[in-house]
C-alpha positions as CSV (number, residue, x, y, z in Angstrom):
1,M,-0.1,0.3,0.1
2,N,1.4,3.0,-1.1
3,S,1.8,5.4,2.4
4,H,2.2,8.6,0.3
5,G,4.9,10.3,2.5
6,K,2.2,9.3,5.8
7,P,4.2,5.3,7.4
8,E,2.7,6.2,10.5
9,G,-1.1,6.8,9.2
10,A,-0.5,3.5,6.6
11,R,1.2,1.8,9.7
12,L,-2.6,2.8,11.9
13,G,-4.9,1.6,9.1
14,W,-5.4,5.3,7.2
15,Q,-5.5,4.4,3.9
16,V,-4.5,7.2,1.5
17,L,-6.8,7.2,-1.8
18,E,-5.8,9.6,-3.7
19,T,-3.8,12.9,-3.7
20,T,-4.2,16.3,-5.2
21,Y,-2.4,19.9,-4.8
22,P,-5.0,21.5,-6.2
23,F,-2.8,24.6,-5.2
24,A,1.1,25.5,-5.2
25,T,4.1,28.0,-4.6
26,P,7.8,27.5,-4.5
27,W,7.0,27.9,-0.6
28,L,4.0,26.2,-0.4
29,K,1.4,23.5,-1.8
30,L,-2.0,23.2,-0.6
31,R,-2.5,19.8,-0.6
32,Q,-5.8,17.3,-0.7
33,D,-5.8,13.2,1.0
34,R,-9.2,11.1,-0.1
35,V,-8.1,8.6,2.9
36,R,-10.3,5.9,4.2
37,I,-9.9,5.0,8.2
38,A,-10.8,1.4,9.2
39,G,-14.2,1.0,9.2
40,K,-15.4,4.3,8.6
41,D,-16.4,6.4,5.6
42,D,-13.6,8.4,3.4
43,I,-13.0,11.8,4.6
44,I,-10.8,14.7,3.3
45,Y,-7.9,16.5,4.5
46,T,-7.1,19.9,3.3
47,Y,-3.6,20.9,4.1
48,I,-0.9,23.4,3.6
49,Q,2.5,21.5,2.9
50,G,5.6,22.9,2.9
51,N,9.6,22.4,3.4
52,A,11.2,22.6,6.8
53,A,11.8,25.7,8.2
54,V,14.3,26.8,11.3
55,F,13.5,29.4,14.1
56,V,16.1,30.6,16.0
57,V,15.5,32.3,19.8
58,P,18.9,34.4,20.1
59,V,20.5,34.3,23.8
60,T,22.6,37.3,24.9
61,A,25.3,36.8,27.1
62,D,23.1,39.0,29.9
63,G,20.2,36.6,29.7
64,Q,18.1,39.0,27.0
65,V,16.6,37.6,24.1
66,I,16.4,39.5,20.5
67,L,13.1,39.5,18.6
68,I,12.4,41.1,15.3
69,R,9.5,43.6,15.4
70,Q,8.6,43.6,11.4
71,Y,5.6,44.7,9.4
72,R,3.9,41.5,8.3
73,Y,1.3,42.0,5.0
74,T,-0.4,39.0,6.0
75,V,-1.8,40.3,9.0
76,D,-1.2,43.5,8.2
77,A,0.4,43.8,11.5
78,W,3.7,44.8,13.4
79,C,4.7,41.2,14.7
80,L,7.6,40.9,17.2
81,E,9.5,37.3,15.9
82,V,12.3,35.1,16.0
83,P,15.3,35.0,13.4
84,A,13.3,32.5,11.3
85,G,13.8,31.0,7.3
86,G,12.8,28.2,5.4
87,T,14.7,25.5,3.7
88,H,12.9,26.2,0.1
89,D,15.7,27.8,-1.3
90,R,18.8,25.8,0.1
91,E,18.8,22.2,-0.8
92,G,21.7,20.5,0.7
93,V,21.9,22.7,3.7
94,S,22.0,21.3,7.1
95,L,19.5,23.0,9.6
96,E,22.0,24.4,12.3
97,D,23.7,26.0,8.9
98,V,20.4,27.8,7.9
99,A,19.7,28.8,11.8
100,R,23.1,30.1,11.8
101,E,22.8,31.6,8.1
102,E,19.4,33.1,9.6
103,L,20.8,34.6,12.7
104,A,23.7,36.0,11.0
105,E,21.2,37.5,8.1
106,E,18.4,38.8,10.4
107,I,20.0,40.4,13.2
108,G,23.8,40.6,12.4
109,G,24.6,37.9,14.6
110,T,26.2,35.0,15.4
111,C,27.4,32.3,17.9
112,A,30.1,29.9,18.7
113,A,27.5,27.1,19.4
114,I,23.7,26.2,18.6
115,D,21.6,23.8,20.4
116,R,18.4,22.3,18.6
117,V,15.6,22.2,21.0
118,A,12.8,20.6,19.8
119,D,10.9,20.4,16.5
120,F,7.1,20.8,15.9
121,A,4.2,21.0,13.8
122,P,2.0,23.9,14.7
123,A,-2.1,23.5,14.3
124,T,-2.0,20.0,12.9
125,A,-5.9,19.3,13.9
126,G,-8.5,19.7,11.0
127,R,-10.6,18.2,8.7
128,I,-11.6,19.7,5.3
129,A,-10.2,22.5,6.5
130,I,-6.7,24.3,6.2
131,R,-4.8,24.4,8.8
132,P,-0.7,24.3,8.4
133,Y,1.2,21.2,8.7
134,T,5.0,22.1,8.3
135,P,7.8,20.4,9.7
136,I,9.2,23.2,12.0
137,H,12.6,22.1,13.0
138,A,13.1,24.3,16.0
139,P,13.2,26.8,18.3
140,Y,17.4,26.5,17.6
141,F,18.5,28.2,21.0
142,N,22.2,29.9,20.8
143,R,23.9,28.8,24.2
144,T,23.7,32.0,26.5
145,G,26.6,33.9,26.2
146,L,28.0,33.5,22.9
147,Y,25.7,35.6,20.8
148,R,27.6,38.5,19.3
149,H,26.3,41.3,17.4
150,T,28.8,41.3,14.2
151,P,28.3,45.1,12.6
152,D,29.7,44.2,9.1
153,L,26.9,41.1,9.0
154,A,24.3,44.1,8.6
155,P,21.0,43.0,9.7
156,R,18.6,43.0,6.3
157,L,15.6,43.5,8.1
158,E,12.2,44.4,5.7
159,Q,11.4,47.9,7.3
160,G,11.9,46.3,10.9
161,Q,14.2,46.4,13.8
162,V,15.7,44.7,16.3
163,I,14.4,44.4,19.5
164,H,16.4,43.2,22.9
165,L,13.8,41.9,26.0
């Protein structure tokens, strides 16, 4: 049986009957699966499927967390964020290297060591509803005391600012 990238679901008896992608961009795809669960009717799951991404929580030597305040068009609001980025344009680059690149690119920082804390998938519930299901690899925390702002690595904020908390 073809698991359609859902080996745990297949192990539990979920059978993917059909997968379609009604919409796709380089950053994400809208995936729709028609699924049969033993003893139940067929159901349809529609969700966003994307590439892996990283989030970095920078901590300074004195324990401050650094955030970025940035305007986000999709929610039409100024948001507080941690440095983050996707892997859609970084084929073959390790997640730790992506995390380091985002730290330098977004706040002009470097660190000697970085810890992978967790993987999570936000908002995974839902049936016949659009829910994000992107494997998020992180947050990465740089070890306290190793964050260093490097002026020659000028952050490229999109009309944003770096905030120390």
